[in-house]
C-alpha positions in Angstrom: 27.4 -3.9 7.8 27.0 -6.7 5.3 23.9 -7.9 3.5 23.7 -11.1 1.5 20.7 -12.0 -0.7 20.6 -15.4 -2.3 20.3 -15.0 -6.1 17.1 -17.1 -6.4 15.3 -15.6 -3.3 12.1 -13.9 -4.0 12.7 -10.4 -2.6 11.3 -6.9 -2.9 14.6 -5.1 -3.3 12.9 -1.7 -3.6 11.2 -2.3 -0.3 14.4 -3.5 1.3 16.0 -0.3 0.2 13.3 1.7 2.0 13.9 -0.3 5.2 17.7 0.3 4.9 17.2 4.0 4.2 14.8 4.5 7.2 17.2 2.5 9.4 20.2 4.6 8.4 18.3 7.8 8.8 16.6 7.0 12.1 17.3 9.7 14.6 20.2 11.1 12.7 20.7 14.9 12.6 21.4 16.2 10.2 19.5 13.6 8.2 20.9 11.6 5.3 19.1 13.8 2.8 20.7 17.0 4.2 24.3 15.6 4.1 24.0 13.9 0.7 25.4 15.3 -2.5 22.8 17.1 -4.7 23.6 15.0 -7.8 23.3 11.8 -5.9 19.9 12.9 -4.4 18.7 13.8 -7.9 19.6 10.4 -9.1 17.9 8.8 -6.1 14.7 10.7 -6.8 14.8 9.7 -10.5 15.3 6.1 -9.6 12.5 6.1 -7.1 10.2 8.2 -9.3 9.6 11.2 -7.0 10.8 13.1 -4.0 7.9 11.8 -1.9 10.1 9.2 -0.2 12.1 11.9 1.4 9.1 13.5 3.0 7.9 10.1 4.2 11.2 9.1 5.8 11.8 12.5 7.3 8.3 12.4 8.9 9.3 9.1 10.4 6.7 7.1 8.5 7.2 3.3 9.1 8.9 1.6 6.2 6.2 -1.1 6.2 3.6 1.7 5.6 5.6 3.2 2.8 6.0 -0.1 1.1 2.4 -1.1 1.6 1.4 2.2 0.0 2.6 0.9 -3.3 0.5 -2.3 -3.3 -2.2 -1.0 -5.5 0.2 0.4 -8.1 2.2 -2.8 -8.1 -0.9 -4.9 -8.6 -2.1 -2.7 -11.5 1.3 -2.8 -13.2 1.6 -6.6 -12.9 -1.9 -7.0 -14.4 -1.0 -4.6 -17.3 2.3 -6.3 -18.1 1.0 -9.9 -18.1 0.0 -9.9 -21.8 3.5 -8.9 -22.8 5.4 -11.5 -20.8 7.0 -14.0 -23.3 7.9 -16.7 -20.8 
């Protein structure tokens, strides 16, 4: 599989990662989380911010619903950071 993203394209790369993760894990037994190295999983959870994503993917939650669940937090963050943007 090959994925190409144009450098100046507006993209939600975190959301894209969730879609890819869900697609790779779909129907797979054992699931990706079970066969992944513990250190790599720990790094994934640190990068994501929690282990909640694992539960959501394992329960089969739709990636669109997972990503939509962040909308409020993203809006709040964007509003809080605005005064600090220099350009």
